[in-house]
Structures are given as C-alpha cells and as structure tokens.
N, C-alpha and C positions, 0 to 999 in steps of 0.2 A: 326517272328525276320526281318529288313526292312536293320541293321543300316553295314551290308555288300553293298549291292545294293549302298547306301544314299554316300558309301565313294568311293567306284568307280565310280557314278556319276561326285562328286565333282571333280575324281582325285587325288586321296589318298589313299594311299596303310591303309584298311578295318581297323576300331580299334580292338581290341582282334582278335587278328586272327590266332589267336594256339589254343582258344579255342571255335573261332566259333560255327566251326562246335561241339563239343563236346554239347554245351549249346542247338544250335540247334535241336539235336535229345533226347537232353534232357526237352525241351521242348516241343516238339512230342509227346515221352512216359505221358507227365505228361497231356497235350488233350486226351488224346485215352485212360489216366488210363490203360496201360501200355496190349495194346492189344495183343503185338505182342511180342515177343520171346529177343529179345534185353536187355543187362543187360542195369541199371540205371547207369547213374554215378555220384558217390556224391561227389561234390565238396569237403565240411565238413567232415572232420575222424570222427570228437564227432555225426557224425547223423547215422554211419556205425552201429552200436550195438542197435540206439533205431528203426530203420529199423528191423533187427532183431526180433527182439522185437514185431515189427507193422505188419508182414507176419506171426506173430507165435501166435495172436491174442492177446500176452499178451500185462497185464495195464503196461502203463508209470509211471516213478516215479516224486516227486514230481521234482528232479535234469533235470531228463530229459527233464521236461515245462522250466524249466531256460534256458539250452544248444538250448532249441526250439524258444525259446522268441532270446536269443543272437546270433542266426549262422543269414548270411546274405544268406544263401543259400537258398533261397526260395521256390524254383524248385523244391530243394529234400523233404526240411516241405508242399509245393504243395503235388506231387506224393504221398508221405506218407499217406494223409490226403483223397487226393482221392479213394486211394484204401478199406481206412476205410467205405466213403462216400459211395459208393461202393456198399460193400459191404453190404451194412445194407440195403441200398434204390437204389438201382441200379443206373438206368438210371432220375429216376422221382423224379421232384422238385416240390413241395404245392406251393398250392397260398391258398388265401382265399377273397373272398369278406366283405368287411370290414369297419368299420367307426369309426373313433376314437370321445370322447367325451371329449373335456376339459369342466366341468366345470365355474372354478375357477384361475385365476389364482391371488389368494392372497393368500397367503402367509408366516406366523405367524418367518420361515426360513433365513436366512442368506447367502445361499451358493453360497463361490464365486464358486463356478460351471454353476451357475447356468444364464442365462436368462429371463428366463420364469415368475419367483415367480416373483411379484411387494405390496407391504406397500399395507392394504387396502384403505389409505388415498391419494393414487397415485393417477390420473388425467386417465391415462391410464389404471390400474385396473379393470374386470367387474366380476360383479359374475351371474351366468343365475340364471332368477326362475325357478322354475320345471314348469312350461308351457312354459318356450326356452326351458329347457331341451328335452322334450317328445316332440317341436314341432321339434329343430333342427334335433333328430333322423333321422326324417323321409321325412325330405326337402330336393330337389333340385339331387336326386337322383334315376333315374331309377331302378337301377336293386339291385337285395333283395339282404340285407347282410344276412351275416347269423355271424353275430358274433358285439359288440357296444365292444369297448374298449378303457374304462372312467378311467383316470386319471385322479387329477388338484392339485393344491395349498395349500397345512395344515392354511383351512379355521380360524380364531378365534370365532366366530360366527355359523357356519352354526356345527348343532349337527349332533349325531347319526342318530336318528328319523326322519331329513328330505335326508340325506342320501335315511330309507332304505323305505321312501317316492318317492323318486326318481329311486330307484329299481323298487317299486313292479307298479311303473303307465309305465312303460316302460313295464315288463313283460307283463301287461293290454292292452297295446297298439304293442307291440309287443311281442307276447309268444314263437314263434320259434324261437326270436334272441338270440346267446348264451349270456350271460353278463358278460363280463370279468372284473372286476373294481377295483381298487384300493391296488397300491401297498403297502407293506411291511409295507414304514412308515407310507403310511396315516390310515392303520388298526393304528398300533399302541400308534398313535397321537390321532384318534377317542376314546384307551381304559383309554389314558392318562388323556385327557378331559374327561372323566368320568365318570372317578373313580373305574372303569373297569375293569374285564381282557382282555390279546388278546382271548384267547377262549370265550369270550360274546360277544365280537365286533364280530369276524365271525360269529357266530349259525346265530346274529342275520340278519346280513349282507347275508349270505345264506340262513336266511329264508325265504326274503324280495324279490331275486328273484336272488341274489349273484353265476352263477354260476361258476365263476375260476376268478384268479389273475394273473394283468398282474407280471414280473421281475423285475420289476423298482425300481431305489433308494440303489440299493444295491454298487453301486460304481466300489469302491474297500476295499475292509475288514481289510488290516495296517489300523489298529488306530492312525500312524504316519501321514497317507497321511487324511484320515479320518479329522484328529484335524487341517489342512489347507483348503482342498476344503470344507467340510463340517460336521464345527463341530457340528451345530443345531438341524440333522439327531441322526436318530436313530443309534447306533454302531456295527459294524460290527456284534457281535456277537448276539443285538438283533433280527438284519433282518434274521440271522439261526432260533430263538428259534420259532419268528413269519410266516417263513412259516411250519418248524418243527409244530406246532398245527394249520395253515392252513392244513395241508396235515393228523396230523389225525382224523381232522374235515372228509374228502375225497374231497377235494377240492385243484385239480391241481394247478399248477403254473407254468411261464416260472422263467426267472433267467437269471441275465446281466454283465456283467462291466466293465464299464467305461473304458477307455483306450487315451492313448494319452496326457494328466498333466505333473504330479510325480512323474505318478508311476517309479518303474523299473521294467527286466525279475521278482525279486525274487518274489515281491507282483502283479503282473497273476499270475505267477505258485501257487502261495500260496491260490490267490479265488478261483481259479478252482479246486483245492485239498477240499477246504474246502465246493462246491456246491457237492463235484462227492462224499465226504464223506456221505452227509447231502442224496442224493439222493441212497445211498448203502440202508438206516438208511428207509429212506420212500417211495423211488419213484414216489413220487412226482411232481417233473421235467416234464414236455412235452417238451420246449425248451429249450437252449440258446442262447441268443442275445450278439453280443458282438457287444459295443457301446462307436466307436468313440465317442470324447471331443472336443465339437467347441465353440472355445472358442470367438470367438464375441461377443459382447456384457452386459460381465463376466465380473469380476473383475481381470481373469486372463485373460485378449487376448491379453498379453503382451509372451501366449505363444504360439506357433506355431502350423498348424494343421495338422492335422496326412496325410501322405502319403499312392497312394494309396497302397505301397508297405507295410504298416502301416497297414492297415484294413483287406488286402487281410492272411496276416503272425497273424493273432487277429483269424481270422475262422477255417485259416488250423488249426494254434495251439489248438484251443476248439474240434475242430471233432478229436482230437489223444486222448486229455486228458481223454475227457469227455470221455469215452467207453460205462459208465451205462446214460447218457442222449441218449435220441433218435432220434433229432431231433437240426440241428443245422442249423439256420433263418442270412439270409443277406438281413439286413432290407435297404431297397434303401432306402427308404425316407433319411438316415445317410451316406449312400456311394455311392450313384448314381442310377442310375438304369447301367449302364456300368459298374459299376465297380463290383456290384451285378451280373451281365451276371459273367463273373471275377472266383465270385467264387463260380459258379458251378460246376466249377469243382478244386477248393479246400478247401474242405469240404463240402457248406453250404447244405442242398437238399431242400431249405423255403427257398423262395424268401419276404415273410409277401404278404399284402395286397393290396384293394386301397387303404384302409387308406383313401380315397375323403378330411378329413381339417385335417392337424397336427399342433401344431401351437406349441410346446416345441422347438422343433429341428431349427423351420423356426425361434421364436425369438432370438435363438442363431445364424443364422446368413445364415440357409442353407442354397436353390438356388435349388431345388429341385424341384420339380415340387410339389403342397399339397397332388396331388392323381392322382393315374394312372385309367383306364376303364380297366377293366377285359379281354377284345381285348387284348391291349396296355401287360397287364400281360404275358396274352400266348403269348407271339410275341415273347415277352424276352427271355422267358422261352426257344421257341425252335429254337429261335434263335443260343443258346449256345449251341443245337446240345441233350439239357435236353427235359426228359415227360412233363408237365404239368398236374398233378394234381389239382382237384378243392380239394380243404378239408373245415371242420369245425374249430371249434376251438383243437376241441383233436383228429382232423388227421382223422375224416374219411370221406371217400367222399362222395361228391357230385354234384349230377347230378340238371340239371336244366332250367328251360324257364329265360325269361328276367326276367320277377316278380314276380319269382315263385323256388322254390328249392326242391328239395328232401336230408335229412341225408340217407346214407344210415349203416344202424346197422346189 
C-alpha cells in the first residue's frame, strides 16, 4: 500500500489515516498467510462468526455465503480463504500445458451473454473439418501438451458420430494427451438432437476417447437469471443432472459460475451450495472456476465489466464455500495474469495452463494474450511467492523435457 506516501509527497494529509496502519497490518497478514502471532483485524463484524467456523474447519451455510459476497471487507475474506487454501495445498500452485480447440462457433442458441456463437449463415462463422481439428491440435507448439480442452457451439448439423470420430482421431494421433471435451450443455444438446439419453451420449463419447468434461455452461443456476441471459440453454437442474450422470460413469468434470451480469449475492451463494451438494453426492468435480462476464460484443454490453475487487472476491468466497471441491482456479485468460497472481493469495491454487489459442473470451473483448509459454507461467507463480507444480488434468504431477512428458502415477 502506498496511499500514505503518495499523499505526503503531494503535501496532503494521508487519506483514511485512522485506519491506514490497521489495514496495512491486515494486508500483510493476508499476504503472509498469517504466519505470525498478530491478531487479525475484522472490519466487518458479520465476518467474525464465519472466521470462527473457518478456523474450526466447519462448513459454511448459504447465509454465510451471502454475507461473504455482500461484505466489502475483502482483506478479511481473503485472509480466511488463504487459510483454507494453505491448509489444503500449502504454497503449491498448479498449472498445466494444454491447448484449447474450438471446432466451431456455429450455435443454434442465442444467449445474450455470448459473443462467441454465430448463426450458420453468418459470413464470419466457421466450422473445422475433422482434418483441420487434428491438424490444429498439433500445429505451432513445441511443448508437449498434456491436455486438449475442446468446446464449441451447438452446431445444427454436426452429429454425435462426427464428434466421436474427432475424438478417435485425436486419440490415435496424440495417445498420451488427455481429452477434456464438451460442456454439459453440449452433451445435453447432442442427446436432444439424437433423441437418445444423456447417458448414452456420454458412454459413446467416453468410448471414443473423451477422458473428462470441462465445467462451462453452468452460468448461474437461478431460473430468473437464466431466462434473461441464456434462455436457449438447458436449465440449471438439467446441467446438474447431466453432471451427475457423467460422474456416475466415472467421468470427472470441472464446474463453473458466471458472475458480473444481473445476478445478486443470493444467486451466487445458491449456485455454490448446489454445486457443493452434488459434490457431496458424487465426488466428481475436480476444479471450480469462477468466470467473469465479459459484456463486449454481446447484447448485454451495457453492463459494466467486473472489477479486480469482484474477481478476487469470487475466488475467495468459492474457496470458503466449496469445502469438498479440491481446487479453485484463477483463470488468467479471464482475469489477466496480474490479477491471477493476486488470486493465489486469496484462495486459488491453480492458474490454468498455456492455452495456446482461446476464442470464447477473446470474442467477448478479452485483451489478454491467447496463450502463455510454460516458462511464463512458472515465472508468474514464482513471482507471487508460490511453488509451481505442473499437473495433468487429474492433478497428477508431470515431469518433462521440452518435447516429452511423464505423468507420475
């Protein structure tokens, strides 16, 4: 904090001088993970009973979640989240060497939150051929990837057979690479188009080479919100049921929440509690990723972009509420590498991966790089005072040379 120095240089009394020293000490405690005996200062008294629960490793309630989202005492929330993060993972921060593949941006849905999907007749729309997908997976990248992250639009013509052939072709060409593919929304859409069950779709995709599923499409589970931002998608209940089915088949997945649009604190807390309840039942979620809404180039572009304060708070509250989901990811593409570094002290233990070419957030106006080198991720993590550990999709440690890797099982 340099507020005091700047004010003094300008010949003015330092603003907030009564609280400045207290806040400075508070910030230091957060950054150090309270590795000293100083008592933490709680500015919002509503957080005191929550801190007592956190220190006792007790589960937080829905009401606790609402309070955490409503408070402006971000340092206290971050302090608590860091306690949990370091209890679970110490100073380790995970990353992976992955590549995003978006086979098509053609989509039958017209979600108001989306800048990626396009109608089939849109001259800017694209759909890769199978050969293009297989070529794109291996081009222009010297480091051996451990994961392909594959999502796309709800194409009106691409069939389940086409996607299965895509997976088989990728497995044949890249047998060591983990295929994390298809959101719950895509799976449910393929079931609807093929007039078969979600279970059958998942079984066929799994048998063709799909290893796990990403967590996108969850948005916010509240029906009131979904009717406005994504009324063409499956309901929140259908998303949960699709995930439940995937987990019952032994397929792990991630989960997400889209924030920063028209939702409120109650909607966010409800979303996290529902994810936590499903995790109690299945244990199938590996990582939670809070995703900030990017309004540019969408019908909701009048909504202001999220601030770093909001991004950090959503990381921290997720870590506190989701006591049964092992990992919280700070998705650097969405929140910028700099904010992602700070998030590593506010509950996040994962910073995502190399990505290589990300389209969905960049179509919505993201200005971050479309990819980072492995060395850049290592530097980001180390400069934040954390210990980098390369992982595969299931968080098994990876050792590597420049062009080959070994998963430690």
